[in-house]
N, C-alpha and C positions, 0 to 999 in steps of 0.2 A: 493617471494611466492605473489601470488595475491588473494584479497580480496577486499571486495566493503562492499557500509554502510549498507548492510541487515545483520541481527545478528548473529556475529560469537558464539554469545555468547548460542544459544541454539543447539548448535552441541551437548555441553556437558551433556543435557538433556535427560537421553538415561538410558535403564534398564538393565536388571543383565549382557544380554549375552553382553554387549559391556560397563561394568563397568570397568571407566577411574582407578582403585585404589585407588580412595579418602576414608579416613575413616571416624568413625562419629566428627564431631569438624574440621577435617583438610581445609585446603583453599589452592589456587593456585592463580596466578595474572603473567597473559602473556601478553608482548606488544605484537601490531601486525601490519605491516606496512596495508595499505590499497591504494588499486586501484582499477578504475572503470569506465566502459565505458559508456554511453546509450545518447541515443537526448537531452534528455534535461539540462545535467548535462554537454555533454565533455566529458573530461577528468577528473575524480575526484582522489584527493590524499589526503593524511593524516596519522594520527595516532592513533590505538586505544587500549584500555588498556582492558583486557579480565580475568573477576575473577570468581572462580568459586567458594562452598564450600557444604560440605554436613552436613544436618542435624539434619540426622537420620542415622539408619540402611542401606543401601545401597540397600539390598533386596527389603524394602517395600520405601524406598524413594527419589524418583527422584533428581538430581545434582541439587541444586540453580546457577545459572549464573545470570552476568550483563554483560553489554558492554558499554562503553563511548566513544566516539568517537571525533575527532575536524576534519573537511575534508574541503580543498578547492578548487575548481573546476579549469578550463579554462575559463568558463562563469562567471568567478568573483561570484560564490557563496560560503558564508560560510557555511558548513550546520554542526551541534552539535545535540549530544544525549545522551542519558541515558535511555537503556533499563535492566531491568530486571525483571528476571521469580524464584521466590524465594519459595520454596517448602519447608512447615516442615515437621515433624518428622512424618512418616507415610503418605505421601501426603496430612495430616488433613485439610488443610492450604494450600492455594496460593495465593502470590503477584504478579499480573502483572504492571510493571510502565512501563511509555514512557514519558517521558519530551525530549524536544530539543527546539532549537533555531535557526532559520535560518532567515539570508539574503541573499535575492533570488530574482533568476528571472524566469517567465517560460512566453511560451507563452499561448494566451487560443484563444480557435474556437468559444466560444459561447456554447448556452447551445442544447441541444439532438443528436440526431444521423443522419444520411441520409445525402443525396447529399448535397453538398456545398449550392447549388442553394434553398433548403430548408432553412436553417442556418437565422435567422432571419436576421444578418447585411447584409449579401450578395447581399440585393437588398436596396435602399433608403427608409428612414424612415420618416413618415407626423410629423415633429413634432407640425407645427401649420398650418392654414389653408393656403392650397396652397404652403408650405416651406419645404425642403425635406434633410436630411440626406445625407451626403455624403455617400457612401457602402462602406467595406471592404469586399471583397472576400477571403483575407488571415490572417495569426493569426496575433492576437493581442498580443505583446509584454507587459509585466508587472513586475514591478521589487515592493518587498513588504520583511517585516520584520513578521517573525512569532514567537509564542509561543507556545507550548502544554505542559501542563501538563494532566494527564492520570492516575489513579491507580486505579484498580480493584485489591478488595478482595474478594475471592470465598473458600465456604468452601464444605469438603468433604462431602456427603451424602449418598452416596452408592458407590459402586467399580465405577471406570469412570463416577459418575455425580456429577458435582460441581455447588453450587450457588451461588451468592454474589450481591454486590453494586459496585458503581464505581463513582469515581468522576475524571469531566473532562472539561480542558478548552482549547479552541484554540482562539488565539487571536492574529487578522490579524492586523499590522498599517505600518506607511508611505510607504501606496498603490500608486504606481506611475502607471496610465496606460499613456504610453509612445506615442500611438496615441491619445490620445483625444488630440480634438483641440475645443473648445467653442466660440475662436475668430469669431465674424464677421462684427467687426469692416471694412473691407476692402471688402464685398459684399459675400464676400464664406460663402458656405454652413458648418454647423458644422458637424466633426464631432466626432458620440458620439460612445465611446466603446460598448463590450456588458455588459462590469464589471460595466460601470457608466451608462448605461439605467437599469438595473435590478434594480441597489442598488439607484436611485432615482426613479424608478415604485415603487417598496416594501419600502421605508424610511430610507435604511441606508445610513449610511456615507460612501461616496464613499472612503475615506483615511484613515478608520481604522474603525474594528467593533471586537464584541465578541462572543464566544456559550462558555457558562457558565452552567454544569448539574449535574444531576448524572443520574446515568445507572442503573436498574435492567438486572441480566445475567446467564445466562445458560449453560455452559458446558457439554458436554459428549464429550470424548476421549480417545478414545482405541489402538491411535499407539503406534506402538511398539518404534519407532523412531521419535521424533517431526522433527528435522532438515531434515531427507531423510527416511520416510516411508515405509517400504516394504508390509505391512499389516495395516489393522484396519481400524476408522474410527473417524470423528472429526463433530461437532456441534456446532457451538456458537448463542444464540440467545442474543443480546440487544437494551433493550429499553432506550431510553435516553431524559432526558426532562431537558429542560430548560430555565427556571423561569428569568424572568426580575430581580428579587431582588434577583437573585443569581450573576447577571454580563451579562446577556445576553442582547444584543443588542435589540430582542424584542422576546417573547414567542415561543417554537417551544415544536415539539417533534421527534424523529422516531426511525424507527427500522431499526437495524441490523442483516442478517440471513446470515448465512454461514457455506455451507457445504463441507466437505473433503471424498474422498474415495479412496479406492489402491485393485486394482485386480490383483492376480496374471495372470499371463499368458504362465506358465513356471512349473513343478514340478521339474524340476533339478539345478533353479538357481531361488533364490528370487529376483533377482536383476530385473529380465524381468516383466514387469508390466503395466496395464492402472492405469491410476492414473487419476482422475476429480476432478475437483473445480468449484463450484458456491455461487456465495453470489448478495446478496441485499441489497440496502441503498436506505429506503422506507422511505418519509417525512409524517409522519401521521397529525400531524396538525401544524397552523401557517407556519412560512417562514423562512428560515435560509439565513445567508449570500452568496454570488455567492461565494465565497473559500472554505465555507462548505458544500455544495454540494458536494452529492456521485459523485465520479472521479474514473477512470480510473488514476493506478499509484500514488493514497493515500491508498490504505489499509497501516495494519501498520507495514507491509516490503517492502511496496511499489515497489513489485513486478508484479504486473495484469497490461495487458495491453501490453505486447512485440510488439512491431512493430510500436507502437508510443509512440511520447514524454508524457509525466506527465501530468494527466489534459485534453488528444487531447477531449476525450468525459465526458463530465458533463452535471449534467440534477437532476431537486428536485427528480426524482425517476432513479435510473439505474438498471441492471440487468446484471451480468458479469460474461458468462463461460467461463471453459478452458479446455481440453482433452490434456494428452498427452501419449505417448506411450513410455517408459523407458526401455533402453535394454544393454548387455553385449556388447563391441568390443574385449575386450583383455586383459589379463593378466599376470604378469611375476611370475614365482614362489612365493619371496615375496608377491609380492600383485597383486593375481589370479582378484581382481575387477581394477584393475588398469584406463581403459579406457573405458567409455559407451558412449550412442547416445542417444538421444531422438529426437520425432516430435512429434511436438503439431499446435493446432488451437485454436485460443479463438474466442469468436462472444460478443459483445456487444451493450446492447440496453438502448438506455436513454430518458427523457422526455424534452420538450423544452414545457411548455403548451401556451405562450403566440403565437408560432410558429404553436398551436394545430397539434404538435408531438408529441403523446401517446406511452407507451409503446411494443414492438414487431411492432412496424411499421414501422420501419427502423430498421436492421442489422449491425454492421462492426465488418470485419471479421481481424483479423492476424493469420498466421499462421510461422513457421520454424521447421529450426532445428538444434540442437547442439550439443556437446560435452560433457563428463563428463570426470575430473581425480580425483581419488580418495586417497587422501592424506593420509588420515587415515581412514584405514579399518573398523578397531574397530570402529569408532564413528559413522563414512560413513561421514566424511570430504567431504564434494566435492568440485571442482572448476568447475563455469559454463559457459560455453562461445557456447551464443546462437546468432542467424542470423534470421531476421525476417523480416516479408512481411506485407504492407496491403493496406486498400485501399487509395486511393488519395494518389499512390503514396510513402506511409507511407514505410521506413525502416530503420534498424540500428543494429550495434550490441550489447551485452547486455550481460555484464559480473560481474556474482556474487559470493558470496559463499555461497554451500549449494542447496540444490532444492528448484525450486520454489515456491513449494506448498507441 
């Protein structure tokens, strides 16, 4: 069985029509093997433990779920996390947790979207009068450790509407820029990376930094199934404040807005839909550390930006859009929804204010096709296999559990 690091636990957050049978007070624990493939990690393998519990009457309460994983990749990355989605009786309260520890690596390409020639380090930089750095026309490999602690508590105020507060900590340390070279004793020009240059310009320690603060959160969720929706819509607004007195390296604030919608294109088969996803991460005040800026592949479940490596596009502000057509291919007598297909396209725009690149000045596209294998029809548990192409020769295979959004 094939699973990736995305939250398999989400598959159990389902409504009456796909009720799994747990009664109030009952729970289950399921160990799962993990295999994943994408350009950032290479091949990923490990183990996960999925737990579910019913804290109220199933007719008025969604399933509470959690997932803990320990993974290792062929790129020598250790990735562990615990994600929780807890629904109290009658869905009066929702508790969303996201705790991670990564000992990882990934390439970074500077900030902004657009052709490589417009990225700030594609050309030399003048760092002293008449003295220039070496240019970096390609990717910049980084190694780092990362701790994330995030917990949001939401209260139901009316049907589908929730408001709440959250606490969030993002701590990057043991950061190493593999290309960074400050040695000029041999008469060579220094080689400064995007991460190092940004950190020095804006007053961050390039070896470690933290972002710690609270959020005000609003959620609307009318989806029929959070793991694989056929209809409904989802909206999230989260305003995050990161003051220095709570442990942030510098005071800042940001706004995350996200919207998902699902449109039927067939009266005979619910599975045939057009799905749309858009999110934006805007820096409202102050400045955030480099690795905490908005970037593709760093959404909650790490699924945005198919075609590109995680963090390929990053900026003080970022907007990401994705449109996907999902359709039935073939089924058996026991599982009429066994095989499905998708075709998708995504577009990203991000800023680099130092290089005078603004939102919508450049858009980078990704597109592809994929296969869906329905493992459990009742809960709509899918294995997804996608192949995607993008700009600058980007391409890759992406294997996950459950729909991308």
